[in-house]
C-alpha positions in Angstrom: 91.7 112.4 127.8 90.5 114.1 124.6 91.9 117.6 124.3 91.6 118.5 120.6 89.8 121.8 120.1 89.7 122.3 116.3 86.7 123.5 114.3 83.7 121.3 114.1 84.5 118.6 111.5 83.0 118.8 108.1 85.0 116.1 106.3 86.6 112.8 107.3 89.8 111.8 105.4 90.5 108.1 105.6 93.8 106.4 105.1 93.1 103.1 103.3 95.6 100.4 104.3 95.3 99.5 107.9 92.1 101.7 108.3 89.5 100.6 105.8 91.3 97.3 105.0 93.7 94.9 106.6 96.5 94.7 104.2 99.9 94.5 106.0 100.4 90.9 105.2 99.1 91.4 101.6 101.6 94.2 100.9 104.5 92.2 102.3 103.6 89.2 100.1 103.0 91.4 97.0 106.3 93.3 97.4 108.2 90.0 97.6 106.4 88.7 94.5 107.5 91.8 92.6 111.1 91.5 93.9 111.3 87.8 93.0 110.0 88.5 89.5 112.9 90.9 88.9 115.6 88.7 90.6 115.9 91.0 93.6 116.3 89.6 97.1 113.1 89.4 99.2 112.5 91.1 102.6 111.4 89.8 105.9 108.1 90.7 107.5 109.9 92.6 110.2 111.9 94.6 107.7 108.8 95.4 105.8 107.0 96.7 109.0 110.0 98.7 110.2 111.0 100.3 107.0 108.1 100.3 104.5 104.7 100.1 106.2 103.1 103.6 106.1 105.7 105.1 103.7 104.9 106.6 100.4 105.6 104.7 97.1 108.7 106.7 96.1 110.3 106.3 99.5 109.6 102.6 99.6 111.1 101.8 96.2 114.1 104.0 97.1 114.7 101.9 100.3 114.4 98.7 98.3 116.9 100.0 95.7 114.6 99.3 92.7 112.8 101.3 90.1 109.0 101.8 89.9 108.9 99.6 86.8 109.6 96.5 89.0 106.1 97.0 90.3 104.4 98.4 87.2 105.7 95.6 85.0 104.8 92.8 87.4 101.1 92.0 87.1 101.3 89.2 89.6 102.0 91.4 92.6 98.6 93.2 92.3 96.8 89.9 92.1 98.6 88.7 95.2 97.8 91.9 97.0 94.1 91.7 96.2 94.0 88.0 97.2 95.2 88.7 100.7 93.5 92.0 101.7 90.5 91.9 104.1 87.9 94.6 104.5 87.3 95.9 108.0 84.0 94.2 109.0 82.3 97.5 110.0 83.4 99.5 107.0 80.2 99.6 104.9 77.9 100.4 107.8 80.2 103.1 109.3 80.8 104.8 105.9 77.1 104.8 105.1 76.4 106.5 108.4 79.1 109.1 108.1 78.3 110.0 104.5 74.9 111.3 105.6 76.6 114.0 107.7 80.2 114.5 106.4 82.1 114.7 103.2 84.4 111.7 102.9 87.7 111.2 101.2 90.4 108.7 100.9 94.0 109.9 101.4 96.5 107.0 100.7 100.1 106.5 100.0 99.0 103.7 97.7 99.1 104.3 93.9 95.8 105.2 92.2 95.6 102.2 90.0 95.6 99.8 93.0 93.6 102.1 95.2 90.7 102.2 92.7 90.8 98.4 92.3 90.6 97.9 96.1 87.7 100.4 96.6 85.8 98.9 93.6 86.5 95.3 94.8 84.9 96.0 98.2 82.1 98.3 96.9 83.5 101.4 98.7 83.9 103.8 95.9 80.5 105.4 96.1 81.0 106.4 99.7 83.8 108.9 98.9 83.5 112.4 97.5 87.2 112.5 96.6 90.1 110.0 96.4 93.7 111.3 96.6 96.6 109.0 96.1 100.4 109.0 96.2 100.7 109.8 92.5 98.4 112.8 92.8 101.0 114.8 94.9 104.7 115.5 94.9 105.3 114.1 98.4 103.1 111.5 100.1 102.7 111.1 103.9 104.4 112.0 106.3 104.3 115.3 104.3 100.9 117.1 104.4 100.5 117.5 100.6 97.9 114.8 100.3 95.7 116.4 103.1 96.0 119.8 101.6 94.9 118.5 98.2 91.9 116.6 99.6 90.7 119.7 101.5 91.1 121.8 98.4 89.0 119.4 96.4 86.4 119.3 99.1 86.5 123.1 99.4 87.0 123.2 103.1 89.6 124.7 105.5 92.1 122.1 106.7 91.1 122.5 110.3 87.6 121.4 109.4 88.9 117.9 108.4 89.6 114.9 110.6 92.1 112.3 109.5 91.6 108.6 110.3 95.1 107.0 110.3 97.1 104.1 111.7 100.7 105.1 111.3 103.3 107.7 112.4 103.2 108.9 108.8 99.5 109.7 109.2 100.1 111.5 112.5 103.0 113.6 111.1 101.1 114.6 108.0 98.0 115.6 110.1 100.2 117.6 112.5 101.9 119.5 109.7 98.7 120.1 107.9 97.0 121.5 111.1 94.1 119.1 111.4 93.0 116.5 114.0 93.8 112.8 113.6 92.0 109.9 115.1 94.3 106.9 115.4 93.2 103.5 114.3 95.0 101.3 116.9 97.4 104.2 117.2 97.4 106.2 120.4 97.0 109.9 119.9 96.3 111.7 123.2 93.0 109.9 123.7 91.9 110.3 120.1 92.1 106.6 119.2 89.8 103.8 118.2 89.9 100.1 117.6 87.0 99.8 115.2 85.6 102.1 112.6 82.2 102.0 114.3 83.6 104.1 117.1 84.2 107.1 114.8 80.7 108.8 115.1 80.9 108.9 118.9 84.4 110.3 119.0 83.6 112.9 116.3 80.9 114.3 118.6 83.6 115.1 121.1 85.8 117.1 118.7 85.3 120.8 118.3 83.0 121.0 121.3 
């Protein structure tokens, strides 16, 4: 049962990986390309999911025991990532519909240089009023900094934003920020969806 009773939403804040695009396999492959290029041991898919998926960039490289330069100096990993990501099939139609009524923003733990490549690659950039990435804040999700920054840029109170996320990091960031989250294949007290096209209907039930 839906029980959220926040303000009527004025903005929708989208996580990118796992929400707008399917990228779990892409990230795992790309990370291993970067690790191999610097003679570091690779990681299994299970290890990636359990320890890295949904975490911010700084936390991820700390877990791997490497420096940021391992990624920044390896051009092949971004090519691998872009090769394997898939756009959610209903992304364009849903974003076009939502942008007529709400302000839209991306809030992602992915670095800006790759985020902008992805959004441009799939023709999504024009849908978003703001894009906030891991390197725009001191702490990425699960901390609420990225949500606070997005709301400040959009000039709205935090409780007038709704986050669309797919991980525990998204949930914790939303909870600490004080805004509603709709889970993409992530159960959240009835506020969950399996497809982006379900967002308009569930938004109508929030704040009423």
